[in-house]
C-alpha atoms as one frame of an Amber mdcrd trajectory, in Angstrom:
protein
 145.336 116.186 116.970 145.299 113.946 113.921 142.393 111.490 113.636 143.474
 107.898 114.297 143.770 106.083 110.960 142.162 102.702 110.477 144.447  99.949
 111.825 144.490  97.988 108.545 146.293 100.936 106.892 149.355 100.197 109.014
 149.162  96.418 108.764 151.704  94.038 107.266 150.300  92.285 104.195 151.402
  88.881 102.937 151.795  88.748  99.146 152.273  86.132  96.456 154.494  87.653
  93.743 155.725  85.805  90.647 159.323  85.393  91.839 162.192  84.383  89.583
 160.040  84.233  86.491 158.225  81.219  87.921 161.450  79.338  88.617 161.052
  79.176  92.390 159.638  75.839  93.462 158.873  75.810  97.186 161.683  77.459
  99.074 164.620  76.063  97.078 167.337  78.231  95.598 167.219  77.890  91.825
 168.911  80.967  90.377 170.767  84.119  91.321 167.676  86.305  90.998 164.985
  83.999  92.381 163.672  86.412  95.053 162.575  89.132  92.614 160.216  89.402
  89.693 161.904  89.228  86.321 162.037  92.494  84.391 162.718  92.279  80.656
 165.079  94.785  79.034 166.321  95.422  75.542 170.102  95.911  75.758 172.167
  97.739  73.140 175.940  97.722  73.568 177.624 100.305  71.298 181.252  99.155
  71.143 183.080 101.088  68.401 183.043 102.292  64.803 185.583 102.312  61.981
 186.179 104.024  58.657 183.714 106.821  59.364 183.662 109.467  56.583 184.595
 113.063  57.378 181.691 115.509  57.175 183.421 118.761  58.171 185.091 121.179
  55.793 188.432 119.951  57.149 187.473 116.345  56.378 187.485 115.363  60.068
 184.712 113.680  62.029 183.434 114.227  65.608 181.266 111.116  65.950 178.668
 110.033  68.510 175.839 107.477  68.406 172.107 107.930  69.001 170.062 104.901
  70.076 166.359 105.524  69.447 163.391 103.349  70.357 160.011 105.015  70.071
 160.099 108.187  72.182 163.265 107.161  74.046 166.599 108.485  72.840 170.024
 107.725  74.311 173.330 109.273  73.225 176.968 108.241  73.626 179.707 110.765
  74.326 181.379 112.250  71.213 185.036 112.171  70.168 186.791 115.069  68.444
 188.354 114.349  65.048 188.284 110.569  65.291 187.119 108.240  62.543 187.663
 105.046  64.586 186.060 105.882  67.972 185.492 103.411  70.859 182.543 103.999
  73.202 181.684 100.662  74.853 178.455 102.038  76.318 175.321 100.028  77.144
 171.727 101.248  76.781 168.809  99.460  78.473 165.167  99.938  77.457 162.466
  98.539  79.716 160.229  96.094  77.820 157.174  97.361  79.739 157.605 100.777
  78.102 158.478  99.760  74.556 156.366 101.806  72.136 157.853 100.725  68.799
 158.827  97.580  66.948 161.940  99.066  65.342 165.277  99.948  67.000 167.227
 102.690  65.267 170.971 103.215  65.892 172.320 106.357  64.192 175.902 107.634
  63.906 176.161 111.445  63.729 178.880 114.040  63.427 178.832 116.733  66.128
 178.632 120.228  64.663 178.068 123.786  65.928 174.895 124.484  63.976 173.351
 121.140  63.125 174.784 117.660  63.598 175.477 115.836  60.322 173.992 112.419
  59.601 176.641 109.712  58.856 174.638 106.483  58.779 172.262 104.237  60.661
 171.434 100.586  61.464 167.888  99.196  61.947 166.813  96.191  64.063 163.399
  94.497  64.139 162.530  93.776  67.799 160.933  90.441  66.854 164.285  89.127
  65.590 166.455  90.178  68.574 167.926  87.153  70.459 167.355  86.461  74.167
 170.142  85.961  76.645 169.762  84.587  80.186 172.740  84.378  82.575 174.789
  82.297  83.181 175.010  82.255  79.357 178.154  83.998  78.113 177.736  87.614
  76.959 176.580  88.054  73.380 179.518  88.739  71.051 179.204  92.123  69.282
 179.174  92.184  65.472 180.139  94.682  62.765 177.201  96.272  60.926 177.561
  98.287  57.711 175.986 101.727  57.972 173.092 102.686  55.702 171.806 106.070
  54.525 168.225 107.254  54.956 167.154 105.388  51.776 168.626 102.082  52.962
 171.733 102.130  50.741 175.088 101.003  52.141 177.496 103.837  52.907 181.096
 104.040  54.124 181.672 103.149  57.758 180.883 100.265  60.104 179.499 100.079
  63.642 180.164  97.278  66.137 177.033  96.473  68.173 175.506  93.795  70.367
 171.705  93.804  70.754 169.848  91.322  72.961 166.819  90.860  75.213 167.724
  90.136  78.856 166.687  90.669  82.474 167.970  92.703  85.400 170.271  89.750
  86.195 172.443  90.740  83.240 176.001  91.898  84.037 175.441  94.987  81.892
 172.435  96.139  83.969 174.138  98.163  86.789 176.240 100.375  84.489 173.716
 100.738  81.662 171.979 103.961  80.614 168.282 103.355  81.409 165.414 104.650
  79.348 163.437 105.561  82.483 166.288 107.921  83.447 166.366 109.695  80.105
 165.675 113.099  81.693 168.605 112.984  84.128 171.328 115.397  83.059 175.061
 115.340  83.592 177.521 112.641  84.632 176.950 113.450  88.341 173.220 113.014
  87.962 173.621 109.653  86.199 176.074 108.443  88.858 173.571 109.355  91.585
 170.856 107.068  90.212 172.847 103.853  89.763 172.795 100.920  92.179 175.901
 100.535  94.311 177.356  98.390  97.088 179.271 100.176  99.870 181.410  98.857
 102.716 181.630 100.562 106.089 185.198 101.459 107.057 186.904  99.038 109.435
 186.606 100.676 112.867 188.959 100.212 115.833 188.866 101.407 119.407 192.121
 103.244 120.171 193.111 103.065 123.854 195.581 105.697 125.054 196.754 104.984
 128.612 198.513 108.165 129.761 200.833 107.140 132.613 203.256 109.948 133.448
 205.466 112.733 132.106 208.991 113.700 133.047 211.152 116.823 133.065 208.472
 119.271 131.995 209.576 122.874 131.572 206.763 125.244 132.613 207.049 128.900
 131.662 206.545 130.115 135.248 209.107 128.371 137.488 207.719 129.991 140.637
 204.446 128.019 140.837 203.395 124.376 140.857 202.098 123.533 137.380 198.544
 122.173 136.980 199.224 119.719 134.175 196.825 117.710 132.014 197.144 115.878
 128.690 194.945 116.664 125.680 194.665 114.086 122.876 193.222 114.817 119.422
 192.352 112.314 116.694 190.543 113.864 113.733 187.422 115.550 115.143 187.717
 113.782 118.507 189.355 115.570 121.428 189.715 114.198 124.977 191.693 115.299
 128.006 192.845 113.806 131.284 192.151 115.256 134.695 194.719 117.637 136.186
 197.491 115.593 137.789 197.407 115.400 141.589 201.209 115.113 141.633 202.009
 118.819 141.381 205.449 119.270 139.856 207.474 118.755 136.717 206.975 114.927
 136.851 203.150 114.553 136.911 201.296 111.200 136.945 197.806 110.296 135.643
 197.438 106.572 134.752 194.219 107.430 132.902 192.636 105.805 129.823 191.369
 107.828 126.852 189.314 105.971 124.217 188.921 106.981 120.565 187.440 105.507
 117.393 189.832 105.120 114.459 188.993 103.984 110.925 191.159 102.224 108.360
 192.917 103.460 106.342 194.400 105.599 109.109 194.600 109.100 107.647 195.383
 111.311 110.644 197.919 110.877 113.448 197.131 110.970 117.151 198.307 114.342
 118.460 199.041 114.649 122.179 199.805 117.883 123.970 200.835 118.327 127.600
 199.329 121.579 128.875 199.551 123.672 132.029 196.429 125.411 133.415 197.952
 128.859 133.937 194.642 130.671 134.500 190.931 129.656 134.451 190.655 130.183
 130.679 194.307 130.011 129.707 196.399 126.893 129.045 200.105 126.862 128.167
 201.372 124.069 125.881 204.452 122.444 127.444 205.046 119.954 124.640 203.453
 117.995 121.804 203.960 114.737 119.965 202.314 113.177 116.888 201.916 109.390
 116.705 200.970 107.758 113.355 198.436 104.979 113.976 200.026 102.683 111.367
 202.787 101.870 113.857 200.598 101.400 116.936 200.392  97.903 118.490 197.217
  95.887 117.932 195.995  93.573 120.649 193.331  90.863 120.448 192.882  90.145
 124.174 193.412  91.766 127.564 197.161  91.120 127.832 198.927  94.361 128.827
 200.772  96.344 126.164 204.318  97.510 126.787 204.593 101.184 127.654 206.734
 103.545 125.573 208.340 106.912 126.183 207.620 109.603 123.595 209.629 112.808
 123.280 207.678 116.034 123.652 208.487 118.881 121.289 207.358 122.467 121.108
 206.262 122.034 117.480 204.646 119.016 115.826 206.173 118.274 112.408 203.559
 118.241 109.661 204.338 116.424 106.396 206.402 118.570 104.056 207.801 120.839
 106.804 211.419 120.781 107.886 212.072 119.689 111.427 213.183 122.537 113.672
 216.195 121.881 115.831 215.037 122.003 119.430 216.906 120.792 122.495 213.961
 119.674 124.569 214.287 116.861 127.118 210.637 116.474 128.216 208.949 113.144
 127.529 205.701 111.301 128.215 205.125 107.650 129.124 202.077 105.957 127.526
 200.598 102.638 126.508 198.825 102.964 123.144 197.062 100.120 121.377 194.345
  99.436 118.842 191.779  97.145 120.470 190.862  94.282 118.122 188.854  92.324
 120.698 185.945  94.789 120.928 183.080  95.327 118.514 182.911  99.026 117.659
 179.266  99.936 118.177 178.056 102.270 115.426 174.389 101.224 115.707 171.939
 101.089 118.577 172.478  97.822 120.475 168.758  97.061 120.002 169.095  97.007
 116.199 172.676  95.760 115.739 173.372  94.049 112.427 176.898  92.966 113.332
 178.391  91.875 116.652 181.803  90.592 115.561 185.075  91.928 117.014 187.218
  94.234 114.879 190.090  91.754 114.431 189.329  89.276 111.653 191.366  86.571
 113.413 188.656  86.401 116.120 185.718  85.939 113.744 183.741  82.725 113.933
 182.627  80.974 110.752 179.352  82.120 109.183 176.165  80.246 110.107 174.121
  81.069 107.016 173.139  83.458 104.266 170.574  86.264 104.207 168.997  87.051
 100.829 166.880  90.145 100.277 164.770  90.867  97.214 163.689  94.523  96.975
 160.708  94.161  94.644 158.762  97.410  94.464 156.911 100.097  96.347 153.420
 101.464  95.831 151.287 104.307  97.095 154.301 106.588  97.685 153.536 110.187
  98.602 154.813 113.073  96.418 158.022 114.261  98.102 158.807 117.397  96.044
 157.358 119.683  93.413 158.600 119.721  89.844 156.982 121.788  87.092 153.980
 122.466  89.336 153.219 118.832  90.201 154.249 116.419  92.924 156.924 113.851
  92.106 159.058 111.204  93.821 162.394 109.737  92.697 162.728 106.793  95.070
 165.631 104.520  95.898 166.258 101.981  98.677 169.198 101.492 101.008 169.705
  98.241 102.937 172.254  97.820 105.723 173.443  94.610 107.325 176.869  94.146
 108.886 179.537  96.178 107.122 177.783  95.976 103.747 175.415  98.710 102.578
 173.507  98.400  99.309 171.729 101.082  97.349 169.261 100.331  94.562 169.004
 102.436  91.429 166.717 105.463  91.551 163.396 105.102  89.735 162.568 108.494
  88.260 159.168 110.169  88.769 157.149 107.194  90.000 154.828 106.613  92.957
 154.998 102.850  92.298 158.675 102.179  91.520 159.837  98.679  90.587 163.409
  97.843  91.544 163.503  94.009  91.548 167.066  93.912  92.816 168.460  91.085
  94.927 171.312  91.189  97.443 173.071  88.667  99.679 174.855  88.876 103.035
 176.775  86.361 105.114 175.240  85.864 108.572 177.413  85.322 111.649 174.757
  85.747 114.347 170.990  85.152 114.082 170.167  87.760 116.768 170.823  90.655
 114.390 168.660  93.087 112.427 168.635  94.156 108.777 167.411  97.702 108.083
 165.858  98.766 104.765 165.198 102.460 104.166 163.428 104.243 101.298 164.532
 107.740 100.262 163.702 110.417  97.710 166.689 111.369  95.551 167.242 115.149
  95.436 170.548 115.020  93.497 169.456 114.067  89.999 170.773 117.088  88.128
 174.130 117.620  89.852 175.571 121.121  90.160 175.429 123.598  93.039 171.659
 123.461  93.374 171.760 119.764  94.281 174.855 120.178  96.474 172.905 121.736
  99.341 169.828 119.508  98.977 169.141 116.582 101.285 167.605 113.272 100.327
 164.240 112.965 102.087 163.353 109.897 104.153 160.222 108.041 103.058 160.342
 105.304 105.695 162.202 102.240 106.884 161.709  98.608 107.831 163.626  96.489
 110.336 163.639  92.683 110.219 165.200  90.625 113.027 166.705  87.455 111.605
 165.958  85.371 114.699 162.213  85.836 114.044 162.503  84.179 110.611 162.150
  80.466 109.932 165.131  79.090 108.021 164.868  78.436 104.261 161.421  80.007
 104.024 160.753  82.824 101.561 158.857  85.664 103.258 157.051  87.941 100.797
 155.299  90.839 102.493 154.284  94.401 101.829 155.555  96.570 104.702 154.002
  99.941 105.573 156.457 102.849 105.420 155.650 104.836 108.547 157.287 108.149
 109.410 156.644 110.323 112.433 156.110 113.975 111.522 155.523 116.951 113.841
 151.795 116.698 112.993 151.566 112.927 113.663 152.380 109.545 112.220 151.985
 109.267 108.464 151.986 106.328 106.089 154.230 107.248 103.149 153.467 104.138
 101.096 154.348 100.438 101.168 157.481  98.526 100.208 157.339  94.987  98.862
 160.188  92.721 100.049 161.150  89.064  99.723 163.445  87.713 102.456 165.066
  84.319 102.953 167.429  83.267 105.749 169.268  80.063 104.811 171.136  78.205
 107.546 174.270  76.231 106.680 174.401  74.392 110.022 171.441  74.204 112.406
 173.709  72.886 115.184 176.079  75.873 114.887 173.159  78.294 114.936 171.635
  76.689 118.046 175.070  76.813 119.687 175.207  80.591 119.041 172.391  81.079
 121.584 174.781  80.010 124.361 177.469  82.565 123.394 177.692  86.107 124.812
 176.073  88.673 122.545 179.212  90.847 122.317 182.885  89.802 122.091 184.459
  88.740 125.385 186.491  91.960 125.845 183.216  93.815 126.491 182.808  91.678
 129.629 186.456  91.256 130.733 187.245  94.989 130.414 183.855  96.705 130.048
 183.572 100.287 128.868 181.425 102.702 130.872 177.993 103.766 129.623 179.183
 107.336 129.014 182.224 106.025 127.096 180.002 103.818 124.929 177.652 106.723
 124.148 180.523 109.008 123.191 182.272 106.310 121.125 179.048 105.380 119.321
 178.543 109.020 118.374 182.124 109.227 117.049 181.716 105.936 115.135 178.529
 107.088 113.392 180.199 110.382 112.443 183.168 108.535 110.923 180.954 106.075
 109.014 178.742 108.850 107.608 181.790 110.928 106.627 183.546 108.014 104.863
 180.419 106.835 103.019 179.696 110.450 102.071 183.079 110.544 100.302 182.270
 107.500  98.138 181.239 107.939  94.505 178.300 108.289  94.285 178.069 109.337
  97.941 175.812 107.691 100.487 174.808 110.928 102.121 175.032 111.856 105.771
 171.265 112.190 106.298 170.751 108.698 104.821 173.435 107.063 107.002 172.221
 108.797 110.177 168.607 107.756 109.543 169.673 104.145 108.933 171.847 104.106
 112.092 169.119 105.736 114.262 171.268 108.672 115.296 169.351 110.806 117.803
 167.021 108.034 118.993 168.418 108.468 122.553 167.020 112.001 122.899 164.188
 112.668 125.354 160.702 112.048 124.023 157.469 112.086 126.031 155.934 109.693
 123.502 158.760 107.152 123.865 158.663 107.441 127.643 154.933 106.633 127.652
 155.481 103.759 125.221 158.248 102.283 127.398 156.113 102.643 130.552 153.248
 100.731 128.958 155.711  98.116 127.674 156.789  97.535 131.291 153.146  97.334
 132.375 152.497  94.834 129.606 155.397  92.671 130.824 154.131  92.899 134.408
 150.602  92.184 133.178 151.259  88.429 133.319 152.345  88.626 136.967 149.348
  90.833 137.778 147.031  88.309 136.088 148.555  85.445 138.138 148.102  87.509
 141.284 144.411  88.146 140.486 143.885  84.445 139.730 145.486  83.460 143.047
 143.344  86.024 144.870 140.238  84.392 143.330 141.509  80.988 144.505 142.044
  82.319 148.036 138.557  83.881 148.057 136.894  80.662 146.762 135.344  82.373
 143.714 135.335  78.954 142.024 135.167  76.295 144.799 136.002  73.354 142.484
 139.248  75.042 141.277 140.195  75.943 144.863 139.664  72.326 146.019 141.837
  71.077 143.125 144.564  73.576 144.109 144.344  72.240 147.707 144.872  68.699
 146.436 147.804  69.762 144.199 149.310  71.683 147.114 149.104  68.674 149.454
 150.769  66.438 146.830 153.620  68.921 146.299 154.197  69.327 150.051 154.231
  65.548 150.646 156.447  64.980 147.593 158.587  68.139 147.319 160.832  66.496
 144.712 157.917  66.967 142.254 157.867  70.777 142.545 160.513  71.652 139.933
 159.507  68.905 137.445 155.890  70.123 137.721 156.873  73.741 137.001 159.002
  72.816 133.958 156.355  70.403 132.628 153.753  73.177 132.963 155.994  75.607
 131.011 156.586  72.917 128.358 152.838  72.352 127.921 152.199  76.113 127.656
 154.911  76.411 124.983 153.472  73.501 122.977 149.964  74.933 123.309 151.074
  78.370 122.039 152.855  76.795 119.041 149.506  76.704 117.237 149.341  80.519
 117.393 153.012  81.247 116.669 153.617  84.398 114.595 153.766  83.628 110.878
 154.925  87.089 109.799 158.053  89.115 110.638 157.427  91.913 113.159 157.073
  95.448 111.768 156.651  99.020 113.009 153.706  99.174 115.430 152.092 102.588
 115.832 150.028 101.502 118.862 153.071 100.130 120.701 155.026 103.305 119.859
 152.116 105.562 120.960 152.626 107.347 117.650 148.923 107.376 116.760 147.840
 108.932 120.056 150.656 111.402 120.725 149.691 115.007 121.477 150.906 117.558
 118.868 152.904 119.432 121.514 154.686 116.218 122.547 155.629 115.602 118.910
 156.787 119.204 118.509 159.004 118.704 121.572 160.396 115.454 120.104 161.348
 117.215 116.857 162.880 120.194 118.661 166.614 120.730 118.227 169.144 120.304
 121.028 169.609 122.826 122.540 166.027 124.008 122.105 165.006 126.560 119.477
 161.457 127.123 120.760 160.146 130.363 122.371 160.693 130.794 126.114 156.989
 130.475 127.082 156.726 127.058 125.354 159.989 125.905 126.961 158.664 127.059
 130.378 155.419 125.125 129.877 157.319 121.976 128.898 159.685 122.374 131.816
 156.738 122.633 134.222 155.174 119.524 132.662 158.446 117.651 133.047 158.658
 118.755 136.690 155.187 117.402 137.434 156.043 114.035 135.828 159.382 113.916
 137.631 157.542 114.718 140.894 155.350 111.623 140.484 158.372 109.463 139.659
 160.144 110.952 142.677 157.248 109.935 144.917 157.247 106.340 143.621 161.032
 106.040 144.065 160.700 107.478 147.582 158.007 104.898 148.462 160.253 102.080
 147.242 163.124 103.444 149.363 160.794 103.629 152.376 159.844  99.936 152.112
 163.532  98.975 151.855 164.459 101.080 154.884 161.646  99.458 156.912 163.150
  96.063 156.140 166.562  97.325 157.313 165.053  98.738 160.517 163.792  95.289
 161.615 167.226  94.594 163.131 168.695  98.110 163.431 167.102  98.955 166.885
 165.986 102.295 165.441 162.626 101.426 167.062 163.778  99.411 170.115 160.309
  97.960 170.871 159.700  96.811 167.252 163.170  95.238 166.988 162.745  93.527
 170.400 159.386  92.048 169.251 160.930  90.856 165.982 163.984  89.302 167.693
 161.780  87.423 170.204 159.531  86.262 167.344 162.601  84.963 165.430 163.737
  82.980 168.508 160.295  81.414 169.006 160.003  80.676 165.242 163.424  78.996
 165.247 162.444  76.683 168.155 159.021  75.840 166.691 160.394  75.166 163.200
 163.169  73.012 164.693 160.807  70.669 166.536 158.014  70.694 163.921 158.448
  68.794 160.611 158.756  71.184 157.653 155.902  69.519 155.762 153.504  70.187
 158.656 154.540  73.869 158.732 154.130  74.172 154.948 150.661  72.530 155.055
 149.454  74.766 157.907 150.794  77.919 156.172 149.205  76.906 152.858 145.829
  76.115 154.415 145.945  79.437 156.295 146.597  81.387 153.062 143.877  79.455
 151.182 141.326  79.632 154.017 137.669  80.303 153.228 136.429  83.960 153.226
 134.273  83.076 156.281 137.497  82.912 158.299 138.971  86.122 156.874 138.843
  89.691 158.149 138.726  92.798 155.963 141.278  94.505 158.193 145.004  94.217
 157.275 146.902  91.276 158.748 149.076  91.515 161.883 152.441  91.140 160.013
 151.409  93.883 157.577 150.364  96.206 160.432 153.689  95.558 162.167 155.679
  96.257 158.966 153.860  99.522 158.234 154.664 100.808 161.745 158.418 100.363
 161.292 160.433 103.590 160.960 162.064 104.761 157.711 164.514 107.584 157.069
 161.842 109.898 155.654 161.957 111.792 158.982 165.552 112.773 158.253 164.772
 114.173 154.794 164.836 117.954 154.329
């Protein structure tokens, strides 16, 4: 078992970075990039050249440009036989790594043996102008080429050279000096920052009503008919119709997830269960989703009859002439009133319905500055040493952002800022850090997977509005050998609210759109649909350029978090005990009052009790005033930091290695049979204890029921007579007198108490339960 690390290793640390180049005053928004530290870059835009001399024997020229600054060298693409080429490429050199005072831009002619020198242009770094957005871009100028001795030669080069920051428009698409060792266009594309949008997801409801005039192959038997529906990788089927015959009925709903743009049709087939493992297709139909009705509420959709054919027509095929009279009656609609859940409901970043017409106006803006990381662990080996090529992914709502990859650094600096519209404060933004394993393109990188370094979740409702939170978050990952800190990520977060009244009003609204409550989906449906939604999102984002890979999307969406884990079960049990701890503490305090441990407090409780009994209208105001005072008292100790991953709460720092190995096991299991048997026996023993507790709870409930059931005639007779006497006594006695006597009896001094159980408790424990009838 791993030794428990010191708690401060996993702590959240407040920081004081130099944001916005010192332009942030208080919490006010002053510029586009005010939540990150300014990073200075030297930008070189190579636009085009003209009148370049031919260096080949044929007199032609295959030109390209080299931009050299110290040890860093960037190259444009080359053009074959072109004396007036246009490149329009930007090169960015980090000021922190500048090792020279002279910038050298050289035009060369591509050749088989050795590239020919055409001419060059020099720039002194001290004389390069500065540009800060929102200034207009610097206009490029023509520069006459010089030879190695400084003499003017034929040919001119159009360039723009300036000093700027990462806020520059040229920054995202620029070639960066710190990525000089990345090869190939694929590799360069994989390191650039990008913004992605999740596909628009719909729930597709297929209400299969009935079919008519089916033609089974075997006329001598009653067909056992069901309907199978396929949409992409999703396949569902109805139950076998109870109406045996050629006109079966089902009236059953099938739910799918569909993503815009709709690429695949819904294919339905009516099938007959001929034998246990043999189904005969009686007819098929294909329904393009572009023509399906969309509904925003729970109003019923008109049903339609669809013809069933033996063959579904695929695009490009000729339709076969078939005289086939079978048809199927269905209601099909795309549900715009639901929110398609692709995340765990505990960490949802978006709760809006699919249909844009139902969206409420935004309540504010979330701004995230991804500053840097430090102390990252080496994630892979390169040339015999550990290295990490880290990038960040942030997900909120439908918008995903990916920072650029910082090559070979355990302390990468991104300093990138992103913004999201906020529609609900009770949502969560997720930031993940990954190691890029696709820097060099090709087949070798195709099978590689980007490795997770860790992630952070921030719930917006825990943030004060218009305050800039700058913290260093620990990146914690659970491995089969225990929890491990992979480094720290430095973030700046601000949640700005456009209307405090609108935001407060949001707390009275249902969490999900109203269709989830008017026509709720079952738990099993939601689980299946969430799985399908995450598969669609990961597939679509994986097809983007550059792709946001499946392992990244699944880690961000917490796919697999529902699987059984002994560690999580323990953590959830202790969370329940922690919640009940307050009630247990109140119970212990009341027991001390009843036993006169502190006589002065007990006397004061007697006085308070008498006042509340004599003036019962004060009971509720007293309770609410007490809660108000507690809330005001706790305000002094309110949390000043966002919550973060807690290893103690998760029981990650005390989990047994075998429990972790079980958590990381595949489904179905891939472990040897003796280990599986041991785990099964352990699970049986735990389930046995749970079974006993559930049985005890059932027993107490059945005893309550048996008070009036005459299962024990003597006990029920005693209870009925007691109820009659109690009714008469309570009718003739004022309620306040009864309440005072009962209160004084409960609070009586220990001298008047017995250690034996009370009479009502003895009576209750003697009542029968149904345990006698259990096998």
